[in-house]
N, C-alpha and C positions, 0 to 999 in steps of 0.2 A: 600584370604583376611581374616584376623582374624574377627570373629563375636563377637559383644558385647552381653554378657549375663548379668544377674542380679547381683546386689550386695545385700547381706543380712546384715542388720544392727540389732544388738542385743542391746536393751536399758534396759532390765530388769536387775537390779543390781545383783541379785543372780542367773541369768541364767547360766546353764551349758550345754555345747555342747557335744553331743555324736553321735555315728554312729549306724545306724540300716540298714544293707545291703547297698543299694545304696542311702540312705537318711541320711541327717543330722537332728538330733532331738534336739530340744531346750527344756530343762527341768528346772523347778524351784521348789525346794523342791520335793514333790512327784507328781507334775503335769506336764503333757506334754503340752507345749505351742504351739508347732507346729513342722512339719517335712517338709523338702524341698528336692527334688531330687538333688543330687550333679550335675547332668548334666545340670541343669538350672543356675548354679552359676558361676560367674566370680571371685568374691571375697567376703570375710566375714569380717566385722568390728564388734568386740565385745566390748561393753562398760560395762563390767561386771567384778567383782572380782573373780568369780568362775572359769573361764577358760574353758578348753576343754579336753576331754579324749585323750589319746595317739592314740587310734584307729581313732578318728575323725581327728586329725592333720595329721596322716599318709595318710588318705583318701584324704584330701585336697592336700597334696603334690603330691600324685600319679596322681591327676587329674589336676594339675596346677592351683588350686584355691588359691588365695592369702588370707591368714588368719592373721589379725592384731588385736592386743589387745590394748584397751585404758582404762583408769580409767573411772568410771561412770561420772566423770566431764569433760572428754574429753582430758586428758593428755595421749599422746602416751606412751605405755609401752613396747611393743615388737611385733615382726613379726616372724612368723614361716617360717623357711627356710629349704629346703631340700639339697640334694647333688647338687654340682655345675653342671650346664648344659652348653651346647654349645661347641664351637670349641676352644681348647686350643690355637690354632694359632691366633685366633681372640683376645683372652685375652692377649696373649704375645705381639701382636702388640699394644694393648691398653697400656700396661706397657711401651713399647718403646716410645710411643707418650707422655705419662705423664712425662717421664724423659727427654724429649726434650723441653726446654723452648720456642723455636721458634714455633714449631708445636702446642704445647699445648696452646700457647698464641693465635694462629690463630683461633682455634676452640672456645676458651673461648670468643674471640671477638664476634663470631657469637651468642653465648648464650646471651650476653649482648646487642648486637644489637637487637635481638628479644625482650628482656625485655623492652628496652627503646622505641623501635618502637611501641610495643603493649600498653605500658603505655601512650604514646602520642596519640595513636588512641582512647583510652578510653576517654581522655580529649576532643579530637576533636568530638567524638560522642556526648558528653555532650553539647558541643557548638552548634552542629547541632540541637539537639533535645530540649534543655532546656536553650537557650541563655537568655531568659527573666527571668529565675528563679535563675540564678547563677551570680556570679561576672564574667561576660564574659571577661572583660579586664584582670583580674588576671589569669584566666584559660588560655586564649590565650597567655599571656606572658610566662606562664610556658610551654605551648606546644612549643613555639618558642625556649625556652631555651633547652628543651629536643632535639629538632631538631639540635641545634648547637652542643650538646654533641655527637649526632649520627655521625656528620661529623668529630669529633675529635677522635673517637674510633679507626679507622684504623691506626692512627698515634701513638697509645699507644705502647711504646717500652718494656713494662714489665707487668707482672701480677699485680704488685703493682700499677702502674699507671692506669691500666684498672679498678682495684678495686676502685681507687680514683674517676674516672669518674662515675662509677656505683653508688658510695655512694652519689655524688653530685646530680645525676639524681634522686635517690630514695628520698633524702631529699626534692628536689623541687616538685616531684610528690605528696608525702604525705603532702606537705605544702598546697596543694589545694584539698586534698582528701575530706575534709568536704564539699566543694562546690557541690559535686556530690550526697550528701545525701539530698534528697528533703523532707523527712519526718520531720515535725516540732517538733517532740517529742524530748525534751531536753536530754533524755537518750542516744540518738544516736549522740550527739555532739562529734566530733573527733578533738582532739588537737594535735595529733602526734602518731607515732607508739611506742607502748610499749609491752613488753612480759616478760615472766618468772618472775612473772605471768602477764597476761593481766589485766589492771586496769579499763577497760570500756567495754561496750557491743560490740562496733565495733571491738576492738582489740581481744576480746574473740573469736568472729566469725572468724576473719582473722587467728588467730593462729591455731584454730581447723582445718579449711579447708585447710590451707597451709600444715598442717601435713597429712591430708587425701590425698591431691594431691601428696605429696612427697611419700607416701606409694604406690600410683598408679604408680608413675614414677619408684620406686624401682622394682615393679613387671614387668614393661615394660623393663627396661634395663637388668634385670636378665633373662627375658624371651627370649631375643635375644642372651644370652650367655655372656654378658659383666659383669665385676666386678663392682657392684654398689658402692663399697667403694673407688674406685680409680678414682678421678675426675681430671679435667683439670684446673678448676678455684678454686674450694674450696680445701683447704689444707687437707692433710691426718690427721685423728684423730681417735683413737680407738672408734669404735661404730658409727662413722659418715658415712652416705651414701653419700659420696662426689659427685659421678657421678649423683646420683638422684637429689641432690641439684643443680648441674649444669643444668640439664635438666628442672627442675621446674622453673628456673628463667624466662624463656621467656613465660611460661604458666600462671604464677600467675595473671598478670593483667587481662587477658581475661577470664580465667576460674574461678578464685576465686573472684577477686575484683568486677567484673561485677555482679557475682552471689550475693555477699553481698549487693551491691547497690540495685539490683532488689528486694531482699528479704526485705530490709528496706523500700524502696520507695513504694512497693506494699503491705506493711504491712503483709507480710507472717510471720514475726517475730515482736513481740511487746516488749515493755519495761518490761512488767510483766514476760517475759520469761527468766529473768536473776536473778542470785543469787549473792548477795554482801557479801563477807566474811569480818571479822574484820581485816584480814591481808591486805585488799585492793584488793584482787583477785576477779575478776568477772567471773562467769561461766554461761553457758547455763543451764536452767532447763531441766528436762526430756521431758516436753511437747515441749519446744522450739527446742530441738535436734531432736525429732521425726518429727516435721513439716519441719525443715530445711533440714534434710536428705532426706525426701520424695521429696522436691523440687529439691535437688541436683541430686537425681537419675533420675528424669524427665528431668533435664537439660542435663545430660549425654546422654540421648537417642535422643536429638534433632540433626538433621542432618545439616552438613555444607559441603561446598566444600573446600577440602584441598587446600591451596594456591599453593603448589608445585606439588602435584600429579594431581590436577584438577579432583579429584574424590569425590563423596559424601560419607561421613562417619559420624557416630555419634560422638559427642563431646568426649564421653568416650574413644574412640579409639585414640584420638590425642596423648597421651603419648606413646602409643605402636607404632604408625606410626613414630613418631620422633625418638624413640629408634631404629627402623629398619633403618631409614635413617642415624643415627649416626653410627650404625654398618656397613652400606654400605660404609660410608666414611672411617672408620677405615680399612676396607678390601681393600680400594682403588678402589671400584666400582664407587664411586662418587668423583669428583674433590674437593668438599668442602661440609661441613655439611650445609644443607639448613635450616636456622632459620624458625620457624613458624611465619610468618608475616601476621597477620589477619587484615581485614579491613571491 
């Protein structure tokens, strides 16, 4: 079983990453800010313009450490990738499935079943725990609507019709998203999903952590030898990690959305943690990012029982387990890809 190690987050804007033997060293100007043994790290997320040395990047690649770069304000910039790993026969089978509209539709349905099921569970959990503080009738009606879409997914006869059902489900889910925000600070009022750029604090957090989770999914699918750019639901596009986006669909409600709700409702993040630009873009401040990523790292360490394997694992390993199961289905070791259905 793969073990979950630590993730290193770099928030100092002029920080530069270098290597000293078996340690990664973080420097800013002439000062050493810290050094961490490579062996303790699972991944590195750098929110700095300065970047990293070639030696540092090479060391990360050799040790299987994911290294991703973001702007200081949280926009994804790049991810360091090494030589392709894994079995060429596995990737060849992946290409065959992607070119077969029937088989690719079957696995795409499982991704969306997972997404809608988990979105509905988020609503049901809110009804169970906070029925007196939310519009229970509205949330319950939305949950019922998502259930009806779940029953229609298996009858979808094309990727386009599946995307249509997914779009309706997402619109309905985000239509009651604001009900789950119990913090009465008006800064966290949610009126709908927006991005590129996000125009309110909730969307700023969603966009950032969706990107972080996608980077984790990319590491997961590439770690089992799959091509992260060739998906079954998301279309091919230069630079797009389509398979990672497929995998992230079912995990977003339970890994990111619930994390954002908890962070707002428990006041881990405050309205003062956001920067409002003249362009309308809203960004997390440095203090807000540090606090949220500390909470995110703690969240990844919490243990759950995997619904398919029936084994206890940390939340942070979920993308890796799902990638292994997906590879198993592609190799025909499994009859179907088991969606991550959490409750």
